[in-house]
Each structure stands twice: as structure tokens, then as C-alpha cells.
N, C-alpha and C positions, 0 to 999 in steps of 0.2 A: 511808445509809455512813457520806458527813459526821456526820450527824445523833449514829449510833452514839458514832465519833470526842467527836464534843462532848460525849456525858454522858459518856464513860467520863473525859473531863477537867478536868469538874463533878465531880464522883467525886470524884477525886483532889485540887482541888483544894478542899472545901469539906464543912463534916461539918450535915450530919439540919441545916435548921431556921437554918443557920449565917447573918445580918446581908451583907449585902453593904457593900461600904466600896470593894473595889479598882475605885479609874473606867477605871481600864487595863484587866481588866478586861470591866468590864460592856460597855467600847465592841466588843470583841473578837465580847459578844460579841451582839454586835446584828448586824457586822459574817457571823457563820460563819450565823449560824442561824433570824438575823434574829425574834430576840426582845421586838427595839420596832422593827421596823424594819415601814411600810405596805408594808411592799414580801414583808413572810409573806405566802404569796395564802390558803393553806393552817392553819388553828393544830390542830386536828385530828393534826395528820400530825406533830407538835414532840413531842418527847421532855422531860417536864414535870424541870428543872430539881429540884433536890433544895431544900424549902423552899420555892418554891412551889405558885401555886397562879391559876385564873384565879376574876376574878375579876367582882363587878355596877361598873359606870367608878362613877370618887369626880365626877370630871370630864366637862361631855359641851358639844361644841360644838359649838352648836346652828341654826348659821345664821351667813350668810345665803347662801342660796345667790350666788357670783358677785362672794362679799364680799371672798375671799380666805382659807378656810379649807382649803384642805387646804395655799399653804407657811407657813400658823400651826400645820397641825398640822405638820410635817413638818419646821418649825425645832423649836417642840417636845420634838421626836422628838429634841436633842442634849441634854440634861439628861436625867442620870444617874436619876432619882428619875419619870422619866417613861415609862412604856409605851403607849404610841398599839393604837387599834381598822388593822385590814389596809383594812378595808372600810367602804365608806356602809351602819350595816349599816337600818336603818327600818325601828326595832323598834318606835317608836314614832307612825310617820308611819301603817306599815302597817299593813292590818288583818288580812289574808293573814298577815304574819311577829307581830301582840303575841300573835292566840291562841294560834299553839305557845309564852309559857308562858313563863313568867323564868329557868328553865334552859338550852332553847337559848338568848337570849339572852347567860347568862354563859359560853356554851359559843362561842361566836363569841369571847370576848376571849383576849390574849395571856398567857402567867406572867406574874404579875409575882410580888414579895417587897413583906413589909407596911409592905417604909420607900414604897418607888411607889407614885404616880398611878396609874390607869388614865386611861385617859381617849381614848370613843370620838366619830367624829365625821359630823351627815349635815346636813345645808344642811337641808334637806326641811324640820327638827320650828318652825324657826322662822316658819314659814306655815303650819301644823298645826295645824286646830283643835283635832283627842283630845289632839300632844303636851307640852302643859306639863301637863294632869292626868297622865296616865301616868305621865310624870318623874316629878309629886309624888307619886305613892300606890306606886314606888322608894325614893325616897327625897327624906324633902323639907329634908334640910338639903341637895343636894345643887350641888357648888358650878359655874357653867352660862359660860361663855365667848361670846361674838357676839361675830361680824367687819364691819364693817358699813361701803361705804363713798356715797363721792357716788351718792341713788341715781339721775340719769342716769344715772352710767357707768355703776350693773349694769344697766339697763337696760339700754341696747349691747352689752353687754360677756354681757349673756342672749341677746340676740339672736345675734351670733353664735359664742356654742354654742350652735344650732345650725342657724347661717344653714350653718356649717365636715361637719358633721355628719349637714345633707342634703346637702353637697357629696359628700361622701362614700359616699352613698349611691348617687347617682344621683338625685337627687328636687326636686322642685325647687324654683327657691326665689324668695320675692324684699325688690324693694326695703325696708331700715327702715321709710323715708319712707310706703309700702304697705300696711307693717302699721300703724301709727302714730299715724296716721293717718284716720276711717271720718271721709265726707260732711265733709269740708272741718272734723271735731274732734275731740282729741283722741281714740285710741282709748283707756278708760280698764277699759275692758274684757278689754287683750290682757296675759295674765295675769305680761307680768315687767313692767307696769304695777302691778298689784297688786302684787304680789312688793317694792316694795316703798316700798312703806306702814308704810315703820318704826314710826309712830305706831298704825294698828288692833293690823299683832301683834300686838310691846308688850302694849300695853292687854292682853293673854289673858295673857300672862305673870307679869307683875303680882296676876295675880288670884289668882293658885296660889303666886311665888316674891317673894322682900324685895326691893330695888332691892340690898345690898351681895351677894346674894346671885350676880348674877351684871356683871360685869368684862365692858367693847366693845370689842374692840382696833379700833384705828381703823384699821383695815386701805390709805387711801387713801396712810397714812407706815411705816404694816407695807412696801408694798414698796418703800420711801423708805427710807427707816433701819433694819432693821431689828432693831434693838442696843433700843430707849428700852422700845418696846411691848410688848421681852419680856419687859425687866426687872421691867413694869409686875403681868406673867400668874403671874412666878414671887414676885412678891410675893401679889397673892393669891391664892394659891397655898399661900401660908405654905410654899414651898420654897429654901434654900440658892442664894446668888446662883451657878448656874457657863456658862449662857453665855455668850458673848468678841463683843465682834470679831471675832478672828480664826475665826469660824468662820464665816466672811460675807465672800465673795469678789465685787462685781460686771463679771458676763461684759455685755462691753458688747455680743456680736453679740445676745445673746437682747435686753436693757435690762432687765433685772434682778437681783437678788443672789442668788446661786444660796451653795447651802449647800458648810463645809469642814468634815468630823470623822468620828473615826473612818480619821484615814488618808487620804482617799478625800476626792473631793470629785465633785458629784449636784445635778441643778435639780431643776428641776419640769420636768413633760412639756412636747409639744411642744408639746403643745394647748393648752400657761397662755404669756402673757403672747401671744395673735393678734391679727395690728392691726385694729382696728378697722376700722367704717367711714368712712368722713369723712360729717356729717352735715348735713342744712340747716338753716342756723342757727336760720332762724320755728323748726321745728322743733324747735330745741332751746331756744329759746326759749319756746316751750307747754309744755314740758317743766318746764322751770323755771320755769315759772311754775306751773302744777299740787301737783309740789312743795312751794313754796315754805314755804305752810300748813301738810304733815304733816312737815313736818321742824319747825316752828314747834315744832308742839303737843307730838312728839320731845322736841325740848331743854327742851318742862318737863316731859317724865316723868320724866327719866334728869340732872335739875340737870348737864347738858353742853352744850356743843355745839359744831358740828363746821363747817369755813369752803368748808364746803360751795355749790355756787349756790342 
């Protein structure tokens, strides 16, 4: 019923194909029908507002897992010229989805106007061997967003997510050190460590895309001071500056920034920002040492450095 009421309201408000200029109305629509909000779970049930269509993403957040992709997507969703896919689609990294074809992929996108950018995020793309070529085949001029954080922190965060998932499923868990260290040496085959080898994965992407098509967001900075990183993304996407400092407030209880928009306040899911285990300092030093050379190579590839261990 709510969809029908909103649809009627749209019909009264817009003429067919009219551009969207009223930011307040856009924000109302976001909160009422989930038109741009990733809270919307099933796009197939939406009523199509006049002048909109489902479009293949013009921008994709390709990763990295536990790098801050959800926070980035939620924060970008504030912008009136951005619409976001509700879920991680896994179109380009899962063969069982890729064979369903581009029309299936498009059907999972939200409705958007011509002046809006559709963004999809699937963190698994960055480490997928197939994703770079497949995305290039779809759109060779697409703009890509990649959010990264300190590789060692990312490994610990990766472990933490799996740890809590196993606890909630009543499955046995292992201490971090027992997984990362095998026979006295660093277990470099551990998937969480493999995902943090940014240089190896980036090399595959640069075979298909130029560096100026890939904007790297500093995940460590985003969680401490969101606005500067988001302003860089706005500039990269050639969007007017619409995200403001007033869109964020620091939640003392959660320990990170939450979002204020649409007249509402919202924080990331409770699964985000979970406390990490205290890791043995010797193990930390081994991880820092292992990633140091990979980080240096990555910095040279992208002509930029980060304040990582």
C-alpha cells in the first residue's frame, strides 16, 4: 500500500521524464520507498517512478573485504545524485551468477534518473581473478572505488568477523595466533592474509583499467574523519559537493561515526565495529614484516603511500 501511495504522489508531482531537482523530495522518497537506500531488499517489488529505469552501475565499489565498503556505500548514499544497490550482488566473481547474464544483473539495480549514478559494491571483486576482465567487458570506461586499510588490521578484522559468525553458529573457534602461525612460521596461505596482498590483486586490475579509473579511499581515515575522503569521491565521480559535515556525528558508545540524513540518524549494523582480539606482539611484528615489502610495491604501483605499519 505504501508503494502505491508513493507512486500516486510521484505521478502528481512529476511529469513523465522530468529531471529531479528537489533534494528534499529525493530524501523523502529515500526514506519511504527505499529508492536509493540499501535497506531495500527486493527491487522487483518497487513501483517504477516516472522517468526512471534500472541501469547497469556506472561505478562499482570493488573491495576490499573488511576495508570499510559498507561504511563507504552508506555514506555515499547520502548524496542525492547517487543510488545504491541493496545487496552485494557477486555478479562478476561468482560463476553461477555471471552465467545469468547482464539483464539479470541490471534487474537487481535500483531505479534511477538520468542525472544519478548507480553504485554497486561487492568486496569480493578485488581479489577475484575473473572480475577485472568481466567488468571491463561490460564497460571499459567504468569508474571503480577501492577502499583499503592497513593490511594487518584488515587481517585481524577478517578473523574477527569469521570468529563471531562461528560463535553465533555454535561452531568451534581457534585463537588468532593458532591460525596465523603454523609450525612456528607465518601461515601465508591463510585466506585473510592473501586478501591483504594488495599489490598482487591490484596488478590484475591494472591490466584492464588505467590508474585514473580507480579511486582509492583510505579506510583508516574514513572511519576517523569521513568528510575529506567522501569529498574526494565526489570529485572523482564529477558530482557536485552535497555531503556535509552535518551529515555525520560521532557515536561515543559505538566508537565510530554514524549518519544523519533524511531527518533520521542511523549507524552501521551492530556486526560492524566489533572489538578485535588482543594479538600477541610477536605475531603482529611478523605480520608487519611480511606485508612491508608488498605495501612498498603497492605504493609504487599507485604513486601514493599510506601510513600503514
